PAVO-973705 format. One record per residue (C-alpha): residue in three letters; residue number from 1; y, x, z. Coordinates in pm, whole numbers, always signed. Last residue first. Layout:
! PAVO-973705
NODE   resn   resi       yy       xx       zz
NODE    ALA    NUM        Y        X        Z
...
END
This chain:
! PAVO-973705
NODE   resn   resi       yy       xx       zz
NODE    PHE    573    +4665    -1823    -1210
NODE    THR    572    +4714    -1856     -836
NODE    ARG    571    +4614    -1590     -582
NODE    ILE    570    +4376    -1551     -289
NODE    ALA    569    +4342    -1308       +4
NODE    ARG    568    +4050    -1273     +247
NODE    VAL    567    +4104    -1191     +616
NODE    SER    566    +3850    -1155     +898
NODE    TYR    565    +3923    -1246    +1259
NODE    THR    564    +4132    -1127    +1554
NODE    SER    563    +4258    -1368    +1821
NODE    TYR    562    +4634    -1357    +1895
NODE    LYS    561    +4691    -1682    +1711
NODE    THR    560    +4468    -1881    +1943
NODE    THR    559    +4199    -2094    +1781
NODE    THR    558    +4153    -2392    +1553
NODE    TYR    557    +3833    -2479    +1369
NODE    ALA    556    +3704    -2553    +1017
NODE    ASN    555    +3332    -2587     +944
NODE    GLY    554    +3131    -2413     +671
NODE    ASN    553    +2840    -2310     +897
NODE    SER    552    +2852    -1928     +887
NODE    PHE    551    +3170    -1882     +686
NODE    SER    550    +3359    -2052     +968
NODE    GLN    549    +3714    -2132     +865
NODE    LEU    548    +4030    -2075    +1070
NODE    TYR    547    +4321    -2299    +1163
NODE    SER    546    +4611    -2186    +1380
NODE    SER    545    +4701    -2172    +1750
NODE    ALA    544    +4983    -2115    +2000
NODE    GLY    543    +5284    -2265    +1824
NODE    SER    542    +5061    -2535    +1682
NODE    TYR    541    +4810    -2590    +1403
NODE    GLN    540    +4941    -2333    +1154
NODE    SER    539    +4772    -2321     +814
NODE    SER    538    +4763    -1967     +669
NODE    SER    537    +4383    -1955     +704
NODE    TRP    536    +4196    -1690     +902
NODE    TYR    535    +3830    -1618     +835
NODE    TYR    534    +3540    -1659    +1080
NODE    THR    533    +3201    -1488    +1051
NODE    SER    532    +2891    -1480     +832
NODE    GLN    531    +3044    -1209     +613
NODE    PHE    530    +3151    -1273     +255
NODE    SER    529    +3037    -1058      -37
NODE    GLY    528    +3220    -1274     -293
NODE    LEU    527    +2946    -1491     -433
NODE    GLY    526    +2627    -1607     -257
NODE    LYS    525    +2665    -1972     -354
NODE    ALA    524    +2782    -2082       -9
NODE    ALA    523    +3036    -1798      -20
NODE    LEU    522    +3182    -1893     -357
NODE    ASN    521    +3238    -2263     -429
NODE    THR    520    +3195    -2408      -79
NODE    TYR    519    +3340    -2119     +125
NODE    VAL    518    +3633    -2056     -108
NODE    LEU    517    +3686    -2433     -125
NODE    GLY    516    +3721    -2443     +256
NODE    LEU    515    +3971    -2155     +236
NODE    GLU    514    +4185    -2365       +1
NODE    SER    513    +4168    -2654     +247
NODE    ILE    512    +4260    -2422     +538
NODE    SER    511    +4553    -2272     +348
NODE    PRO    510    +4490    -1938     +178
NODE    LEU    509    +4666    -1608     +273
NODE    TYR    508    +4857    -1468      -27
NODE    TRP    507    +4815    -1248     -332
NODE    ASP    506    +5090    -1206     -592
NODE    SER    505    +5057     -829     -641
NODE    TYR    504    +4812     -815     -931
NODE    GLY    503    +4716     -486    -1103
NODE    SER    502    +4351     -507    -1001
NODE    LEU    501    +4463     -547     -638
NODE    ILE    500    +4804     -499     -478
NODE    LEU    499    +4807     -650     -128
NODE    ASP    498    +5133     -669      +69
NODE    ASN    497    +5128    -1051      +96
NODE    CYS    496    +4760    -1052     +193
NODE    ILE    495    +4805     -805     +481
NODE    ARG    494    +5130     -983     +576
NODE    ALA    493    +4949    -1317     +613
NODE    ALA    492    +4672    -1169     +831
NODE    ILE    491    +4898     -977    +1071
NODE    GLY    490    +4927     -597    +1048
NODE    THR    489    +5297     -578    +1133
NODE    THR    488    +5477     -841    +1340
NODE    THR    487    +5793     -969    +1169
NODE    CYS    486    +5702    -1337    +1201
NODE    GLY    485    +5930    -1605    +1052
NODE    SER    484    +5983    -1473     +700
NODE    ILE    483    +5626    -1344     +652
NODE    ILE    482    +5491    -1667     +802
NODE    ALA    481    +5709    -1886     +578
NODE    THR    480    +5602    -1699     +264
NODE    THR    479    +5236    -1728     +368
NODE    ASN    478    +5262    -2102     +428
NODE    ALA    477    +5435    -2152      +92
NODE    GLN    476    +5157    -1960      -86
NODE    GLY    475    +4880    -2145     +100
NODE    THR    474    +5014    -2492      +22
NODE    GLY    473    +4840    -2553     -313
NODE    ILE    472    +4528    -2719     -176
NODE    SER    471    +4610    -2898     +148
NODE    THR    470    +4671    -2761     +500
NODE    GLY    469    +5046    -2698     +510
NODE    ASN    468    +5173    -2621     +862
NODE    SER    467    +5363    -2303     +773
NODE    ASN    466    +5703    -2460     +707
NODE    THR    465    +5857    -2339    +1036
NODE    ILE    464    +5656    -2085    +1234
NODE    SER    463    +5602    -2210    +1590
NODE    THR    462    +5593    -1912    +1826
NODE    ASN    461    +5338    -1913    +2108
NODE    SER    460    +5146    -1635    +1931
NODE    CYS    459    +5343    -1446    +1670
NODE    GLY    458    +5046    -1324    +1464
NODE    TRP    457    +4737    -1452    +1283
NODE    SER    456    +4547    -1153    +1426
NODE    ALA    455    +4344     -907    +1220
NODE    GLY    454    +3978     -805    +1234
NODE    GLY    453    +3756     -743     +933
NODE    SER    452    +4047     -698     +695
NODE    GLN    451    +4116     -732     +322
NODE    ASP    450    +3768     -871     +260
NODE    THR    449    +3613     -827      -85
NODE    PRO    448    +3623     -991     -430
NODE    ALA    447    +3975    -1141     -389
NODE    CYS    446    +3973    -1518     -442
NODE    ILE    445    +4123    -1683     -752
NODE    LEU    444    +4287    -2026     -775
NODE    GLY    443    +4341    -2263    -1066
NODE    HIS    442    +4465    -2293    -1420
NODE    GLU    441    +4298    -2349    -1756
NODE    LYS    440    +4044    -2617    -1662
NODE    THR    439    +4321    -2867    -1745
NODE    GLY    438    +4231    -3081    -1443
NODE    ASP    437    +4274    -2793    -1200
NODE    LEU    436    +4017    -2520    -1140
NODE    TYR    435    +3920    -2378     -799
NODE    PHE    434    +3698    -2091     -682
NODE    ILE    433    +3761    -1837     -958
NODE    PHE    432    +3643    -1493     -840
NODE    GLY    431    +3863    -1183     -832
NODE    GLY    430    +4107     -956    -1013
NODE    GLN    429    +4198    -1164    -1314
NODE    PHE    428    +3858    -1331    -1365
NODE    ASN    427    +3506    -1298    -1228
NODE    GLN    426    +3370    -1650    -1279
NODE    GLY    425    +3258    -1838     -966
NODE    LEU    424    +3396    -2168    -1087
NODE    ILE    423    +3422    -2181    -1464
NODE    LEU    422    +3670    -2077    -1732
NODE    ALA    421    +3533    -2138    -2078
NODE    PRO    420    +3339    -1877    -2270
NODE    ILE    419    +3320    -1860    -2651
NODE    THR    418    +2966    -1902    -2777
NODE    LYS    417    +2748    -1595    -2813
NODE    PHE    416    +2566    -1488    -3127
NODE    ASN    415    +2217    -1391    -3240
NODE    LEU    414    +2048    -1354    -3573
NODE    ILE    413    +1674    -1375    -3630
NODE    GLU    412    +1551    -1304    -3983
NODE    GLY    411    +1438    -1596    -4191
NODE    TYR    410    +1145    -1814    -4099
NODE    ALA    409     +846    -1955    -4286
NODE    THR    408     +667    -2277    -4194
NODE    GLY    407     +326    -2374    -4319
NODE    VAL    406      +98    -2374    -4620
NODE    ASN    405     +216    -2708    -4758
NODE    ASN    404     +576    -2590    -4748
NODE    LEU    403     +832    -2556    -4467
NODE    ALA    402    +1145    -2342    -4466
NODE    TYR    401    +1325    -2193    -4169
NODE    ALA    400    +1661    -2032    -4100
NODE    ARG    399    +1704    -1832    -3786
NODE    VAL    398    +1919    -1848    -3476
NODE    PHE    397    +1916    -1689    -3129
NODE    TYR    396    +2183    -1807    -2888
NODE    SER    395    +2385    -1634    -2617
NODE    THR    394    +2591    -1864    -2396
NODE    ASN    393    +2963    -1860    -2309
NODE    GLN    392    +2993    -2235    -2377
NODE    ILE    391    +2679    -2443    -2423
NODE    LEU    390    +2603    -2580    -2768
NODE    GLY    389    +2637    -2944    -2872
NODE    THR    388    +2684    -2848    -3237
NODE    LEU    387    +2519    -2611    -3486
NODE    ASN    386    +2651    -2694    -3832
NODE    SER    385    +2410    -2617    -4115
NODE    THR    384    +2454    -2440    -4447
NODE    PHE    383    +2231    -2428    -4754
NODE    THR    382    +2146    -2173    -5026
NODE    GLY    381    +1864    -2204    -5276
NODE    THR    380    +1516    -2352    -5272
NODE    GLY    379    +1413    -2710    -5218
NODE    THR    378    +1473    -2956    -4931
NODE    GLY    377    +1754    -3074    -4703
NODE    GLY    376    +1926    -2869    -4430
NODE    LEU    375    +1778    -3013    -4108
NODE    ILE    374    +1913    -2886    -3779
NODE    LYS    373    +1673    -2751    -3515
NODE    SER    372    +1629    -2721    -3140
NODE    ASN    371    +1298    -2569    -3032
NODE    SER    370     +965    -2673    -3180
NODE    THR    369    +1110    -2567    -3514
NODE    THR    368    +1098    -2210    -3388
NODE    PRO    367    +1330    -1978    -3196
NODE    ASN    366    +1215    -1616    -3161
NODE    SER    365    +1437    -1505    -2873
NODE    THR    364    +1555    -1736    -2600
NODE    THR    363    +1872    -1948    -2593
NODE    SER    362    +1731    -2140    -2888
NODE    TYR    361    +1790    -2209    -3254
NODE    CYS    360    +1629    -2357    -3563
NODE    ILE    359    +1816    -2388    -3893
NODE    GLY    358    +1710    -2590    -4195
NODE    ARG    357    +1443    -2654    -4453
NODE    GLU    356    +1188    -2923    -4520
NODE    SER    355     +944    -3014    -4799
NODE    ILE    354     +982    -2683    -4984
NODE    PRO    353     +747    -2715    -5282
NODE    SER    352     +448    -2477    -5290
NODE    GLY    351     +423    -2151    -5485
NODE    GLY    350     +568    -1939    -5206
NODE    ASP    349     +895    -2140    -5215
NODE    SER    348    +1092    -1829    -5310
NODE    THR    347    +1457    -1722    -5261
NODE    ILE    346    +1537    -1966    -4981
NODE    ASN    345    +1889    -1885    -4863
NODE    GLY    344    +1978    -1996    -4510
NODE    GLY    343    +2235    -2154    -4287
NODE    SER    342    +2482    -2085    -4007
NODE    ILE    341    +2786    -2252    -3852
NODE    ALA    340    +2890    -2253    -3486
NODE    SER    339    +2960    -2503    -3206
NODE    TYR    338    +3038    -2557    -2835
NODE    VAL    337    +3296    -2292    -2747
NODE    ASN    336    +3350    -2178    -3104
NODE    ILE    335    +3179    -1952    -3359
NODE    SER    334    +3307    -2030    -3708
NODE    SER    333    +3044    -1805    -3867
NODE    ILE    332    +2684    -1686    -3820
NODE    ALA    331    +2546    -1486    -4113
NODE    LEU    330    +2295    -1660    -4337
NODE    THR    329    +1923    -1643    -4253
NODE    ASN    328    +1704    -1521    -4538
NODE    LEU    327    +1407    -1681    -4712
NODE    THR    326    +1062    -1635    -4857
NODE    PRO    325     +827    -1935    -4847
NODE    LEU    324     +471    -1893    -4720
NODE    VAL    323     +160    -1769    -4887
NODE    ALA    322     -132    -1788    -4646
NODE    SER    321     -304    -1568    -4388
NODE    LEU    320     -546    -1697    -4125
NODE    THR    319     -406    -1711    -3775
NODE    LYS    318     -391    -1392    -3574
NODE    PHE    317     -529    -1345    -3224
NODE    ASN    316     -418    -1221    -2885
NODE    ILE    315     -564    -1206    -2533
NODE    GLU    314     -388    -1214    -2195
NODE    ASN    313     -573    -1228    -1863
NODE    GLY    312     -540    -1546    -1662
NODE    TYR    311     -218    -1704    -1538
NODE    ALA    310     -105    -1859    -1210
NODE    THR    309     +138    -2149    -1164
NODE    GLY    308     +316    -2261     -849
NODE    PHE    307     +277    -2365     -485
NODE    SER    306     +152    -2720     -541
NODE    ASN    305     -123    -2594     -770
NODE    THR    304     -104    -2493    -1137
NODE    ALA    303     -365    -2323    -1357
NODE    PHE    302     -302    -2118    -1672
NODE    ALA    301     -512    -1964    -1950
NODE    ARG    300     -332    -1700    -2152
NODE    ILE    299     -253    -1657    -2523
NODE    TYR    298      -57    -1424    -2744
NODE    TYR    297      -22    -1521    -3107
NODE    THR    296      -15    -1313    -3427
NODE    THR    295      +93    -1503    -3735
NODE    GLY    294      -73    -1528    -4077
NODE    SER    293      -44    -1906    -4074
NODE    THR    292     +194    -2066    -3828
NODE    LEU    291      +40    -2272    -3549
NODE    GLY    290      +74    -2648    -3515
NODE    THR    289     -247    -2689    -3315
NODE    ILE    288     -412    -2525    -3016
NODE    THR    287     -751    -2665    -2915
NODE    SER    286     -838    -2631    -2547
NODE    ILE    285    -1163    -2547    -2363
NODE    PHE    284    -1239    -2572    -1987
NODE    SER    283    -1435    -2390    -1714
NODE    GLY    282    -1431    -2464    -1337
NODE    ILE    281    -1169    -2555    -1075
NODE    GLY    280     -957    -2868    -1068
NODE    SER    279     -734    -3030    -1333
NODE    GLY    278     -736    -3164    -1690
NODE    SER    277     -710    -2958    -2006
NODE    THR    276     -343    -2918    -2098
NODE    THR    275     -193    -2729    -2394
NODE    TYR    274     +102    -2491    -2386
NODE    ASN    273     +406    -2372    -2579
NODE    ASN    272     +661    -2155    -2395
NODE    SER    271     +812    -2237    -2054
NODE    THR    270     +451    -2270    -1938
NODE    THR    269     +426    -1893    -1976
NODE    PRO    268     +360    -1644    -2256
NODE    ASN    267     +306    -1280    -2161
NODE    PRO    266     +343    -1115    -2500
NODE    SER    265     +554    -1273    -2779
NODE    THR    264     +439    -1511    -3055
NODE    GLY    263     +351    -1778    -2806
NODE    TYR    262      +68    -1936    -2610
NODE    VAL    261       -7    -2115    -2288
NODE    ILE    260     -354    -2268    -2233
NODE    GLY    259     -466    -2535    -1985
NODE    ARG    258     -471    -2638    -1621
NODE    LEU    257     -297    -2895    -1405
NODE    THR    256     -334    -3026    -1049
NODE    VAL    255     -530    -2735     -903
NODE    PRO    254     -585    -2815     -534
NODE    SER    253     -394    -2622     -263
NODE    SER    252     -388    -2271     -111
NODE    GLY    251     -572    -2105     -401
NODE    ALA    250     -780    -2315     -644
NODE    SER    249    -1040    -2044     -703
NODE    ILE    248    -1245    -1949    -1011
NODE    VAL    247    -1054    -2147    -1274
NODE    SER    246    -1223    -2064    -1607
NODE    GLY    245    -1041    -2052    -1941
NODE    GLY    244    -1004    -2192    -2288
NODE    CYS    243     -956    -2108    -2654
NODE    GLN    242     -968    -2278    -2991
NODE    ALA    241     -730    -2211    -3281
NODE    THR    240     -519    -2409    -3528
NODE    THR    239     -265    -2356    -3810
NODE    GLN    238     -429    -2115    -4058
NODE    THR    237     -770    -2147    -3892
NODE    ILE    236     -933    -1990    -3585
NODE    LEU    235    -1256    -2119    -3422
NODE    GLY    234    -1316    -1977    -3075
NODE    MET    233    -1117    -1711    -2888
NODE    THR    232    -1253    -1543    -2574
NODE    SER    231    -1197    -1718    -2241
NODE    THR    230     -899    -1655    -2010
NODE    THR    229     -967    -1591    -1641
NODE    LEU    228     -864    -1769    -1319
NODE    THR    227     -743    -1737     -958
NODE    PRO    226     -518    -2015     -826
NODE    LEU    225     -197    -1933     -637
NODE    SER    224     -168    -1831     -271
NODE    ALA    223      +43    -1938      +27
NODE    THR    222     +192    -1690     +273
NODE    ILE    221       -2    -1604     +587
NODE    PHE    220     +157    -1636     +932
NODE    SER    219     +231    -1431    +1242
NODE    VAL    218     +428    -1469    +1563
NODE    GLU    217     +565    -1195    +1791
NODE    ASN    216     +751    -1292    +2108
NODE    GLY    215    +1125    -1252    +2105
NODE    TYR    214    +1314     -927    +2067
NODE    SER    213    +1609     -769    +2245
NODE    THR    212    +1863     -533    +2089
NODE    GLY    211    +2124     -338    +2287
NODE    ALA    210    +2354     -393    +2586
NODE    ALA    209    +2656     -447    +2359
NODE    SER    208    +2469     -748    +2229
NODE    ILE    207    +2199     -797    +1965
NODE    ALA    206    +1943    -1078    +1954
NODE    PHE    205    +1609    -1069    +1771
NODE    ALA    204    +1345    -1316    +1652
NODE    ARG    203    +1008    -1161    +1576
NODE    VAL    202     +781    -1202    +1273
NODE    TYR    201     +449    -1059    +1157
NODE    TYR    200     +338    -1123     +800
NODE    THR    199       -7    -1177     +648
NODE    THR    198      -11    -1187     +268
NODE    ASN    197     -140    -1448      +21
NODE    PRO    196     +179    -1436     -185
NODE    MET    195     +432    -1156     -129
NODE    LEU    194     +761    -1232      +43
NODE    GLY    193    +1105    -1215     -117
NODE    THR    192    +1242    -1495      +98
NODE    PHE    191    +1346    -1571     +455
NODE    SER    190    +1479    -1910     +555
NODE    ILE    189    +1668    -1937     +884
NODE    SER    188    +1664    -2146    +1198
NODE    PHE    187    +1873    -2108    +1512
NODE    GLN    186    +1844    -2239    +1868
NODE    GLY    185    +2088    -2148    +2139
NODE    LEU    184    +2324    -1864    +2232
NODE    GLY    183    +2579    -1673    +2028
NODE    SER    182    +2579    -1510    +1683
NODE    GLY    181    +2522    -1580    +1316
NODE    SER    180    +2182    -1594    +1151
NODE    VAL    179    +2104    -1240    +1032
NODE    ILE    178    +1804    -1173     +810
NODE    LYS    177    +1570     -877     +864
NODE    THR    176    +1338     -635     +685
NODE    ASP    175    +1236     -341     +902
NODE    THR    174    +1486     -140    +1108
NODE    ILE    173    +1557     -466    +1290
NODE    ALA    172    +1207     -441    +1437
NODE    PRO    171     +860     -567    +1347
NODE    ASN    170     +592     -541    +1617
NODE    ARG    169     +282     -564    +1397
NODE    LEU    168     +275     -448    +1036
NODE    ILE    167     +329     -665     +725
NODE    SER    166     +690     -681     +841
NODE    TRP    165     +948     -923     +979
NODE    CYS    164    +1288     -945    +1140
NODE    ILE    163    +1465    -1264    +1250
NODE    GLY    162    +1825    -1340    +1339
NODE    ARG    161    +2096    -1278    +1595
NODE    GLN    160    +2423    -1090    +1604
NODE    THR    159    +2712    -1062    +1849
NODE    VAL    158    +2534    -1205    +2154
NODE    PRO    157    +2812    -1194    +2414
NODE    LEU    156    +2733     -995    +2730
NODE    GLY    155    +2581    -1110    +3060
NODE    GLY    154    +2217    -1111    +2956
NODE    SER    153    +2296    -1359    +2677
NODE    SER    152    +2043    -1612    +2804
NODE    THR    151    +1833    -1880    +2636
NODE    ILE    150    +1841    -1744    +2281
NODE    ASN    149    +1605    -1962    +2076
NODE    GLY    148    +1445    -1838    +1756
NODE    GLY    147    +1404    -1878    +1385
NODE    GLY    146    +1156    -1909    +1103
NODE    ILE    145    +1136    -2067     +760
NODE    ALA    144     +907    -1938     +486
NODE    SER    143     +930    -1773     +145
NODE    THR    142     +733    -1604     -131
NODE    LEU    141     +434    -1832     -187
NODE    LEU    140     +540    -2110      +50
NODE    ILE    139     +540    -2159     +430
NODE    SER    138     +764    -2443     +545
NODE    ASN    137     +701    -2339     +907
NODE    ILE    136     +691    -2029    +1130
NODE    VAL    135     +671    -2098    +1505
NODE    ASN    134     +995    -2007    +1682
NODE    THR    133    +1054    -1668    +1846
NODE    THR    132    +1187    -1652    +2201
NODE    ILE    131    +1502    -1480    +2330
NODE    SER    130    +1651    -1343    +2652
NODE    ALA    129    +1958    -1122    +2592
NODE    LEU    128    +1961     -766    +2724
NODE    GLY    127    +2132     -679    +3050
NODE    ALA    126    +2480     -675    +3211
NODE    THR    125    +2581     -469    +3512
NODE    THR    124    +2628     -635    +3852
NODE    PHE    123    +2947     -602    +4057
NODE    THR    122    +3057     -519    +4412
NODE    THR    121    +3377     -448    +4601
NODE    GLU    120    +3433     -230    +4909
NODE    THR    119    +3781     -203    +5060
NODE    GLY    118    +3964     +122    +5003
NODE    TYR    117    +3852     +454    +5140
NODE    ALA    116    +4033     +744    +5313
NODE    THR    115    +3911    +1104    +5297
NODE    GLY    114    +4029    +1376    +5536
NODE    ILE    113    +4340    +1533    +5691
NODE    LYS    112    +4377    +1785    +5411
NODE    THR    111    +4405    +1489    +5177
NODE    THR    110    +4135    +1285    +5000
NODE    ALA    109    +4184     +945    +4835
NODE    TYR    108    +3916     +683    +4778
NODE    ALA    107    +3845     +368    +4576
NODE    ARG    106    +3528     +188    +4675
NODE    VAL    105    +3242      +46    +4464
NODE    TYR    104    +2908     -123    +4532
NODE    TYR    103    +2663     -169    +4243
NODE    ASN    102    +2411     -440    +4153
NODE    THR    101    +2182     -353    +3860
NODE    LYS    100    +2104     -551    +3542
NODE    MET     99    +2136     -242    +3322
NODE    THR     98    +2166     +100    +3486
NODE    LEU     97    +2496     +286    +3488
NODE    ASP     96    +2575     +596    +3284
NODE    SER     95    +2950     +531    +3290
NODE    ILE     94    +3223     +429    +3536
NODE    THR     93    +3558     +394    +3359
NODE    ILE     92    +3859     +472    +3576
NODE    THR     91    +4194     +303    +3642
NODE    PHE     90    +4479     +437    +3856
NODE    SER     89    +4760     +294    +4067
NODE    GLY     88    +5012     +492    +4270
NODE    ILE     87    +4994     +816    +4470
NODE    GLY     86    +4904    +1153    +4329
NODE    ASN     85    +4599    +1312    +4176
NODE    THR     84    +4435    +1242    +3840
NODE    SER     83    +4114    +1045    +3861
NODE    LEU     82    +3766    +1148    +3968
NODE    VAL     81    +3442     +951    +3928
NODE    LYS     80    +3194     +936    +4218
NODE    LEU     79    +2827     +923    +4299
NODE    GLY     78    +2737    +1033    +4653
NODE    SER     77    +2914    +1260    +4901
NODE    VAL     76    +3237    +1086    +4806
NODE    THR     75    +3115     +776    +4988
NODE    PRO     74    +2949     +446    +4901
NODE    ASN     73    +2966     +175    +5170
NODE    HIS     72    +2678      -56    +5075
NODE    THR     71    +2388      +45    +4854
NODE    THR     70    +2355      +75    +4475
NODE    SER     69    +2632     +336    +4487
NODE    TYR     68    +2991     +399    +4388
NODE    CYS     67    +3279     +633    +4452
NODE    ILE     66    +3606     +589    +4266
NODE    GLY     65    +3892     +836    +4237
NODE    ARG     64    +4132    +1056    +4432
NODE    GLU     63    +4150    +1425    +4513
NODE    ILE     62    +4389    +1662    +4692
NODE    ILE     61    +4655    +1402    +4762
NODE    SER     60    +4945    +1574    +4936
NODE    SER     59    +5004    +1503    +5307
NODE    GLY     58    +5234    +1257    +5483
NODE    GLY     57    +4990     +968    +5492
NODE    ASP     56    +4953     +971    +5109
NODE    SER     55    +5062     +609    +5094
NODE    LEU     54    +4983     +309    +4873
NODE    ILE     53    +4720     +490    +4666
NODE    SER     52    +4607     +215    +4426
NODE    GLY     51    +4260     +163    +4291
NODE    GLY     50    +4031     +177    +3997
NODE    CYS     49    +3749       -3    +3819
NODE    GLN     48    +3602      -27    +3471
NODE    ALA     47    +3237      -82    +3396
NODE    SER     46    +2954      +95    +3218
NODE    ILE     45    +2584      +77    +3138
NODE    ALA     44    +2530     -285    +3036
NODE    LEU     43    +2894     -389    +3025
NODE    ILE     42    +3149     -491    +3291
NODE    GLN     41    +3499     -481    +3151
NODE    SER     40    +3645     -535    +3497
NODE    VAL     39    +3590     -435    +3863
NODE    GLU     38    +3867     -552    +4098
NODE    SER     37    +4092     -280    +4236
NODE    THR     36    +4028      -86    +4559
NODE    GLN     35    +4327      -22    +4791
NODE    VAL     34    +4398     +309    +4964
NODE    THR     33    +4625     +427    +5255
NODE    ALA     32    +4605     +806    +5297
NODE    LEU     31    +4493     +951    +5632
NODE    LEU     30    +4776    +1058    +5870
NODE    PRO     29    +4990    +1369    +5888
NODE    MET     28    +5130    +1504    +6231
NODE    ASP     27    +5504    +1579    +6193
NODE    TRP     26    +5660    +1348    +6463
NODE    LYS     25    +5381    +1390    +6719
NODE    LEU     24    +5389    +1763    +6685
NODE    ILE     23    +5764    +1774    +6735
NODE    SER     22    +5741    +1556    +7043
NODE    LEU     21    +5460    +1766    +7174
NODE    ASP     20    +5670    +2078    +7128
NODE    CYS     19    +5968    +1927    +7308
NODE    SER     18    +5762    +1815    +7602
NODE    ILE     17    +5599    +2156    +7633
NODE    LEU     16    +5940    +2325    +7634
NODE    PHE     15    +6082    +2091    +7895
NODE    TYR     14    +5777    +2124    +8113
NODE    CYS     13    +5794    +2500    +8088
NODE    THR     12    +6164    +2503    +8190
NODE    ILE     11    +6105    +2269    +8484
NODE    MET     10    +5817    +2486    +8605
NODE    LEU      9    +6026    +2801    +8584
NODE    LEU      8    +6311    +2633    +8772
NODE    ILE      7    +6072    +2533    +9050
NODE    ASN      6    +5933    +2883    +9066
NODE    SER      5    +6279    +3028    +9090
NODE    VAL      4    +6370    +2789    +9374
NODE    ARG      3    +6058    +2890    +9564
NODE    LYS      2    +6146    +3254    +9528
NODE    MET      1    +6488    +3185    +9667
END
């Protein structure tokens, strides 16, 4: 009986143990199941990765994220970035990385059972671009040409490149710089505003999201002008005087012309009156003729080499006095685009017959008979003269003159401005004129600033009917068709169509030919504050792409409609 009881007890225990083990086996949690995503958006110090928790293994996710290292098989005991908990996909940005470094990455998920890892993936962070500086050439007084060669982008697009310079070593972009587009390869650029006979240091630079890299430093010396002095005055008469100068140094090239400049205003130049006295260095003397008696003149010696003209110190003198005619200049009248009427009234001949009288005029102050003149007969009294062949929208200075045996007398100086005509580049009706038709009264106007620095053309892979016009005059129709056929907000055509500027609301996105004229007649001439980038046109190329214009090199291209580029509106007048 006792044996039977023992047997029953053993059977009961076995049954209970078997049941418990079965229950334990059914409820025991497992490690989570994790996948690692591909690394994307790799920059110099950051990248984007993530993973997917396919199963939590029967236990809640306590922590999930990305662990990474510069060695294989990173774990959560090293560097890691956390994500929100739970199963499913997640994406994380890894920051504070080191440039040009190889990293290993695994997604992970931690439960109470432990930490599970996804497969390991690897990536390398980007670095700075590699660039060299070109030798400086075409060196002049205030300008030179330099450039560089970008041989490697370092893994990220070069968004800006150019040259920087300074009179100190190791110039940087915080010094003076000029930008020359973007991307890899050779580039050349002219830099101006330099000082003559000065040493400059130059480096090419390239900018990407990784930072700014510089090429090797090169140096050069700008050209120099001659050095000279003006001599003291010699014999002075009513209409003549003697003076000269001494060329001490030729500068960066031989002196090809030297002499004296003079005028009735300070600081005369070779654009005023001048005499010539050979070439080379050394002393020289010049005789000035045709002066006006009793008049103060300013005089300077000058010397010219291949780089320009230098001047000596200024001196002044006064011709001997004489009795000249007395006269007034008549008021300017009948001012037109290319003509006007003036005259004079000679009230006294100064005791000598008036042999010539008339009007002299110039676009600079103090016109004389050596400038443009119109004869008005002889004798005293009132006369009128028609000024013709003038330049529209130009200021002129006018005075009457009278000549007797003593010399030439002038009336008071009057000034006027001819009526302007419409011209390319003129600021008019809300923007800049960049096209005029045959009448010169109608044309196209470009807005003075960009309407967007980054907008898409819109409706990619959708062909917009009646938006394929490329010629001058088709931009408005293109824009209307785009607005009708593409309801997407913020696209280039809609930005222009919705623009109200300087009281005008009829702006539109230009066709590619119209945009080409904007580049040629405005941007290439430094008008309009354009960026050296691409601008959208309203001309569709296909359902997937449209035309755009480079304002860096002036060429037209096609690209996908979903790309983002700058926008500039135009209007018709």
